N, C-alpha and C positions, 0 to 999 in steps of 0.2 A: 334399247341399247343404241349405240352409234354416237355420232358427234352432234353437238348443238347446231341448230340451223345457222348456216352462214360461216361456221368455223372452218378455217383452213390453216394448215401449217405455214408458218412464214418461210421465206427463202432461207433465212439463217438456220432455222431448225432443220430444213431439208438438207442443207449442206452438212450440218453436224451429223445427221443420220447417215448421209452418204459416206462421210469420212470413216465413221465407225464400221459401216458395212464393208468398205474397201479394206480396212485393217483386218477385220474378221476373215474376209476372203483370202487375204495374203497369208494369214496364219493357217487356214485350212489347206490351201493348195501348197503342197510340199511340206506341210507341217507334220504329217503322219510318218512314223518311223518306217523307212524303206530298208528293211533288213532281210537277210537271208539266213536260213538254217544251213549249217555245214557239218558234214561228217567225213572224216578222213580215216581210213583203215587200210592196213596192208592187204592187198588183193591176193587171193589164192591164184597161183599160176594157172590152174586148170580153168579158172573163170575167164581168163583173158585169151580170146581167140586170135589167131594171126590176122584176122580182118579188122580187129578193134584198133582204133587209133590210140597210140600212147604218146602223150606230150612229155617232152623232157622238161625237168624242173627248171633248167637254165633258160628255157624258152618262154617261161611264164613271165608276165609283167611283174613289176615290184609289188603291186597290189595283189596279184594272183599268188605270189610267193607268200605274202603276209597272210592271206586267207588260208593257204595250205598249212602254214605253221600254226595258226590259231586252231584249226581243226585237228591237227596232229597232237597238240598239247592236251586236248581234252579227251576224256573217255566218253564217247557218245556224241550227241549233237551239241553244237554251240551256235550262238547267233552272232553274226558279223554285220557291221553297219556299212561296209563298203561292198560294192558289187562290181568287181573287175570284169572286163569283157572276156577273160580267159575261160569262164565257166558259163553255163546256161542256168537260167532261173525260172523254171516253169511254175505256173500258178498253182497247180493242184497235186503235184507229185515231185519226187526227187529226180534230178538228172545226174547221171554219173559220168565222170571223166577219169580216165586213167592217166596218172602222172608217175614218171619214173625218176627216182632220186637215189643216187648212190647204189644202183643195181637193184633196188627194190621198187616194185610197182605198187602204187597206192590207188585205191578207189576213192575219189573225191565226190561226195554227194552234195548237191546244192539244190535248194528250193526256195522260192519266194514265199515267205511265211504269212504275210498279211495283205495279200493282193486285194481282197474285197474291201478291206478297211481303207486302203489307199484310194481305190477307185471311187468309193462312196464319198470320202472327204474331198477329193478333187472335184467331183460333180457338184456337191453342195457348195464348195468354194466358188465355182464358176457361176452358179445361180446367184449367190449372195453378191458377187462382184458385179454382175450385170444389173442387179437391183440397185447397187450403190451408184453405178454410172447413171442410171435413170433418175435416181434421187438427186444426184449432183447436177444433172442438166436442168431438172425442174427447179432446184434451189437457185441456180445461177440465173435462170430465166426470171424468177420472181424477184430476186435481188436487183437484177438489172432494171426491172420495171418498178423499182422502189417499193416492193411489196404492195403494189396497188391492188392486186387481186385479193389480198387478205383484208384490206380496209375499205374497199368499195361498198361492200354490203351494209356497212354501218349507217 
C-alpha cells in the first residue's frame, strides 16, 4: 500500500483539502447543541432555609425569565437552548436556584445535558482546524513554487 514512487499532492489539491478541513472544523466547533435541562416546581416552604438565597423573579434577566416560564409550563424536565447567566449549569448534576414570583417560591433546577459531546466535538474541531491550516500553508507553498515539487521527479 502507499503512494506510487514520486507521487505528491499538488498545491491546488492541498488547498482544496485545507478549505474542506477548515469548513468541517467550523461546523464541529460550536455546532453541537449547547442546551440545558430545566425543571421548575413550586418549592415546599420547609425546604427553603433562611440561609438560602431566593432570587426575585423581577431581578431575573429576560432570558432567565423565559427559561423560568418554559420550565414552569412543562410537567417535568424540558430542554432549553439558551443559557442565561441567572442560573448555573453544572456538568454532571442539577443545580437548584430558588426564585420567588407572586409570593410563591419555585425551585429551578438546571443542568448542562451534553457536556462531554460538546467537549469532544470542540477538541476534534480544533485538531481538524490545525490540520487545515497546515495543509493550507503547504498548498500555498507549492502553488507559489509553481508546483515544482510535484513535477521535478518526472
